[in-house]
ZAMARGU-4260 file (C-alpha; in steps of 0.2 Angstrom, whole numbers, plus 5000, padded with zeros to 4 digits):
<rodrens>
0) 6006/6038/6276 | 5988/6031/6276 | 5978/6032/6260 | 5962/6040/6259 | 5952/6024/6262
5) 5960/6022/6279 | 5957/6040/6283 | 5939/6039/6279 | 5936/6026/6293 | 5938/6027/6311
10) 5942/6011/6320 | 5939/6009/6338 | 5942/5993/6347 | 5926/5984/6351 | 5916/5994/6339
15) 5911/5993/6321 | 5921/6005/6310 | 5914/6023/6309 | 5914/6035/6294 | 5925/6050/6297
20) 5913/6063/6291 | 5926/6077/6292 | 5938/6067/6280 | 5923/6064/6268 | 5919/6083/6268
25) 5937/6087/6265 | 5937/6075/6250 | 5921/6082/6243 | 5929/6099/6244 | 5945/6094/6235
30) 5934/6086/6221 | 5924/6102/6219 | 5940/6112/6218 | 5948/6101/6206 | 5932/6102/6195
35) 5931/6121/6195 | 5950/6126/6197 | 5960/6123/6181 | 5977/6124/6189 | 5972/6110/6202
40) 5964/6100/6188 | 5980/6102/6177 | 5992/6097/6191 | 5982/6081/6194 | 5983/6076/6176
45) 6001/6080/6175 | 6004/6066/6188 | 5998/6054/6174 | 6010/6060/6161 | 5998/6072/6152
50) 6006/6087/6146 | 5998/6104/6143 | 6003/6118/6131 | 6004/6136/6138 | 5987/6143/6142
55) 5981/6157/6131 | 5968/6168/6138 | 5957/6176/6124 | 5948/6192/6127 | 5929/6192/6123
60) 5925/6201/6107 | 5915/6217/6110 | 5900/6216/6098 | 5894/6234/6098 | 5880/6230/6086
65) 5873/6217/6098 | 5875/6229/6113 | 5865/6242/6103 | 5852/6229/6099 | 5850/6224/6117
70) 5849/6242/6123 | 5835/6246/6110 | 5826/6230/6116 | 5827/6236/6134 | 5821/6253/6129
75) 5806/6246/6119 | 5801/6235/6134 | 5802/6249/6146 | 5791/6260/6134 | 5779/6246/6132
80) 5776/6243/6150 | 5774/6262/6153 | 5760/6261/6140 | 5752/6246/6149 | 5752/6256/6165
85) 5744/6271/6157 | 5730/6260/6148 | 5730/6243/6155 | 5712/6239/6151 | 5717/6239/6133
90) 5726/6222/6136 | 5713/6214/6148 | 5704/6204/6135 | 5720/6196/6129 | 5726/6192/6147
95) 5709/6185/6151 | 5709/6173/6137 | 5727/6166/6141 | 5728/6168/6160 | 5728/6152/6170
100) 5724/6161/6186 | 5706/6157/6189 | 5703/6169/6203 | 5709/6183/6192 | 5699/6178/6177
105) 5683/6177/6188 | 5686/6194/6195 | 5689/6201/6177 | 5673/6193/6171 | 5662/6200/6185
110) 5670/6217/6188 | 5679/6224/6173 | 5672/6232/6158 | 5685/6230/6145 | 5683/6233/6126
115) 5691/6220/6115 | 5703/6230/6104 | 5713/6222/6090 | 5732/6224/6096 | 5746/6227/6083
120) 5758/6213/6080 | 5771/6222/6090 | 5760/6224/6104 | 5755/6206/6104 | 5774/6201/6104
125) 5778/6212/6118 | 5763/6207/6128 | 5767/6189/6128 | 5785/6192/6131 | 5780/6202/6147
130) 5764/6192/6151 | 5769/6187/6169 | 5773/6205/6173 | 5756/6212/6166 | 5746/6198/6174
135) 5754/6202/6191 | 5749/6220/6189 | 5731/6215/6186 | 5732/6203/6201 | 5738/6216/6213
140) 5725/6228/6207 | 5712/6215/6210 | 5719/6211/6227 | 5719/6229/6233 | 5702/6233/6225
145) 5694/6219/6234 | 5702/6224/6251 | 5697/6242/6249 | 5680/6239/6241 | 5685/6251/6227
150) 5681/6248/6208 | 5695/6241/6197 | 5696/6258/6188 | 5699/6269/6203 | 5711/6256/6211
155) 5721/6255/6195 | 5723/6274/6194 | 5730/6275/6211 | 5740/6259/6209 | 5750/6266/6194
160) 5749/6284/6198 | 5758/6282/6214 | 5770/6268/6209 | 5762/6255/6221 | 5767/6241/6209
165) 5785/6245/6215 | 5781/6242/6233 | 5765/6232/6233 | 5769/6221/6248 | 5771/6236/6259
170) 5754/6244/6253 | 5745/6227/6254 | 5751/6224/6272 | 5746/6242/6277 | 5729/6240/6270
175) 5727/6222/6278 | 5731/6229/6295 | 5719/6244/6293 | 5705/6232/6288 | 5709/6221/6303
180) 5709/6235/6315 | 5691/6239/6310 | 5684/6222/6315 | 5686/6208/6327 | 5698/6194/6324
185) 5690/6178/6317 | 5704/6166/6321 | 5720/6164/6331 | 5732/6171/6318 | 5722/6187/6316
190) 5721/6189/6335 | 5740/6187/6336 | 5742/6200/6322 | 5730/6212/6331 | 5740/6211/6347
195) 5756/6214/6337 | 5749/6229/6329 | 5744/6236/6346 | 5761/6232/6354 | 5770/6241/6339
200) 5759/6256/6342 | 5762/6256/6360 | 5781/6254/6359 | 5783/6268/6346 | 5770/6280/6354
205) 5777/6298/6353 | 5792/6293/6342 | 5792/6302/6325 | 5811/6301/6321 | 5823/6287/6327
210) 5841/6283/6323 | 5845/6266/6316 | 5854/6261/6333 | 5838/6266/6343 | 5827/6257/6331
215) 5838/6241/6332 | 5838/6243/6351 | 5819/6244/6352 | 5816/6230/6340 | 5828/6219/6350
220) 5822/6223/6368 | 5804/6226/6366 | 5798/6217/6350 | 5809/6202/6352 | 5818/6204/6335
225) 5831/6190/6334 | 5837/6190/6316 | 5855/6194/6313 | 5851/6206/6298 | 5850/6224/6302
230) 5849/6231/6285 | 5837/6246/6283 | 5824/6235/6273 | 5825/6221/6286 | 5822/6234/6300
235) 5808/6243/6291 | 5799/6227/6287 | 5796/6224/6305 | 5784/6239/6307 | 5780/6245/6290
240) 5762/6238/6291 | 5759/6250/6305 | 5770/6264/6300 | 5775/6272/6284 | 5794/6273/6286
245) 5806/6284/6277 | 5825/6284/6279 | 5835/6300/6278 | 5853/6297/6272 | 5859/6314/6278
250) 5854/6313/6296 | 5853/6294/6296 | 5836/6294/6304 | 5820/6285/6301 | 5804/6295/6300
255) 5789/6286/6306 | 5771/6291/6301 | 5757/6281/6308 | 5745/6273/6295 | 5728/6279/6299
260) 5710/6275/6292 | 5706/6287/6278 | 5723/6295/6280 | 5735/6294/6265 | 5750/6283/6266
265) 5762/6282/6251 | 5749/6294/6244 | 5739/6279/6239 | 5724/6271/6246 | 5710/6274/6258
270) 5697/6263/6266 | 5679/6267/6261 | 5664/6255/6260 | 5655/6256/6244 | 5645/6243/6234
275) 5653/6237/6218 | 5640/6237/6205 | 5642/6227/6189 | 5632/6230/6174 | 5640/6220/6161
280) 5652/6205/6159 | 5666/6199/6148 | 5660/6186/6135 | 5670/6171/6140 | 5673/6164/6123
285) 5679/6181/6115 | 5684/6191/6129 | 5671/6204/6125 | 5659/6213/6135 | 5640/6210/6134
290) 5626/6219/6143 | 5616/6208/6156
</rodrens>
């Protein structure tokens, strides 16, 4: 019986010894198993005369008080975020002071009129414990407002009222495609995207409802979809910038609605060119607004 050192090398007459990668991988696997599997680890140590007592498995104590505290904390967080979504401007000065996102700070400074309101200690605590989430709300509203040429206030109303924050990427893709369709491509990437949009429209022309099998076949044969994943979300992601897609679990079919300029999709945004007038700014040192 050869030991492991001999199995780890392959000796061929006339050549230098070669590493046996399969044996090395097998040994690594064994080491991992012995590290994570108590029975294997125990058996290895018994060979060296180490004895173990019978193993007793202890049940975790169910701390009902801790469970209640966590449930209340979760409920408090959800209620706070709901309050933020209903009046996010109240928290903008604090976000502005502490954010490290320079693009967002520049936008807030130039485009948003927010009064510096003294927050309660509880609001401050919850704000900073959910800082990244609230900052992402503002960044997404800023992104959509710049894309649609709308004011922060009107964009925020639609953003929260229609739960866009739950599916921002889809809405942003749809708006980006709409904006791109209204102008010429300025680089190769945009040109490829425009051609893809036209091809998707052409392939699905006249198709309002399609089964999952039909959708997969179209994507595979006509849109060169090669990934192995055929989950609903993966399939929808291939065309959800051009179509608003809903899946009906009862009839197991996708409903496709073409996203159109000035039409509603996800009941949310529309494209309209309007000048964005700014009459006041945030005071950079205090986060307050001052008139120009």
